[in-house]
N, C-alpha and C positions, 0 to 999 in steps of 0.2 A: 433523449431521459423526456418525460414528461410525468407530472405527478400523479400518484397512483393512490386510493386508500384503498389499505386488504379488506377484503370481505366486501366492496362494491361491486357492480357492474364490469368488468374488464373493455375497455376499448375495443371496437370492432378492427382496428389498426395497428394493435399490440404486433411486435415481430417477435420472433420465436426464432432456436438456436440450438444445436446442437453441441452438446459439449464433447469434452475428447474423450469419453467415456461413451458416447453412441446416444445419450437421453437425449432428444426432442423435447422444449419446455419453453415455456412462453418468458419473454425475457422481462422477468420482474427483478430487479437488484434491493436490495437491504441495504440500506447504509447508513448506518450508524457513523456520528460523528460526536466527540466530548473531548474533556482536556484530560492529556495525564503530561506530568510534567512538567507543567507548565504551558506547551506549545497544545496545539488542533493539534487532534488525530482523526484517524477514516477507518471503519473496516466494512467493507464492501462485497456481501456475495447474490447471487442467483438467487432466487425467493420463490420458485415460481407458483408452489401450493398455500400459499399463508394465505389465510384468512383472518388471521388477527396481529395488528399492529407491532404487539412486543412477540409473537412467536419466531424464537430462533431457528429458523427452518433449513435443514441440514441437505433437503433431498437432493439437489443436482449441485451439490458441489464435489467436486471432483478428488479433496482430500489434499488437498496441496494449494500454497501461499505464494503468491509473485509480492514484493515488498518492496515499491518505486523509490526509489530515492531522485533526489532531484539533486541538478549542481547548482554552478552561481557560485559569487563571491562575497561576501556582506559583512562588516565588522558591528555588531551591535548587539543589543538586547532587546530584541523583540518577542511577541511570540508568532509571527507570522500569521500565512491565511494559508488555505487550504486550496489547492488548484483541483480543479474538477478534472483537467482532463487526467491528473495523476489519479485523483482518489476513487474515478469512475476508470478505469482503462479498459475499456471496453471490450477489447479485444481479448483480453486475460477472460472476463468475467465472463464475456458468450462463450468460454471454450471452457466455465463450470470452476476456474482458478478464486481463493478469494482475494479481496485487493486491502495490501495493507499499506499504508498513506501516515505523514505524521510533518507536520512542520518543522518539527525539532529535527529531522533528519534534510531538512535542507540550507545547503550552504551557504544560502541567497540568504537566510534568514538568520544564519550565528555561523560563522567557522569553529567552533569548539566543538572536538570530533568525540573528547572523552563525554560531553554532554551528549551530543549524537548518539553516540554508542549506546547510552545508558537509556537514553528516552527510545531507540529501537526496540532495545530488553523488554522495555516494560510495553509498548506494546504488544508485541508478541506475544508477552505474557494473557493482555487484557483478551487478544485472541481466542488464547487457548483456553482459558479461561471459561469462555462462551461458547466456545464449540469443539474442539480437542485440537490433539498433537498432532498437528501437519504429516503428511509421507514425506515431504522436503516444503523447503523455503525457499526459493529464488529470487535473486534482489536484478532489480534493471536500473541501471540509471548513466548521465553519463556528465562527463567533468568532474566537479566535487563527489555528484553521486556516484562515480566510478571510486575517487577515492576511496569514500567513507566504505564501500565493499572490503575493499582491501585494509583497510585499517579495522572494521569492524568482523570480519571475518578471521582477523588475528589475534585479536585483543576479547574476544566474545565469542569463543568454540560451542558450534550449536545452535548460534541462530542465525546463520546461513548454511547450509547447505550447497550452494550454487550462485555462481555470481556471474550478473552480464553487461563487465563495464564497459562503458562507453565512452569515447573521448577522453582517452585516458592523459595524466600529466604525472610530475613525479611528486609534488608537494607543492605549497603553495609559497613557500619561505623562496624554495627555488626560481619560482617562476616570477615572482613582483619583482625580483632582480634585473632581468633580463626587459620588464615591463617598464619598469620606473629608468 
């Protein structure tokens, strides 16, 4: 990724991608970052025909969302930080997916799954307000990110339509006993 100002001349070495809908477009990404529920959030999607930095271009969006959940373990109350590789998940972006991400849905920021679920709902609502209701939202994440998918799908119907949990384990309490 390299900085690009919408409306300026495009670099000669700009990459192109072909989405799952068969569109071949310049690999320009609109990346919104902000704060929701005291955590940092990110919404990224292809925006190949942007001529204005404030444009909410949807030309290359395939109508689907990938919500990234990160694992790890933490006890504390911090705002966390955005993972560039998580927020700008290039494999998903290249295929036309919108990518949702929040430091509040990272179990290495905190391990409060009620707070994380509420934050996930707020991030998805922000996306819907800006763009539209997606055809579906698929979650991806490992370890604590896997547990979040199980819990959020159970506690918040409609938040996730599909889940790809990796490196699953039952829960923090039973794992901590063995580690201790």
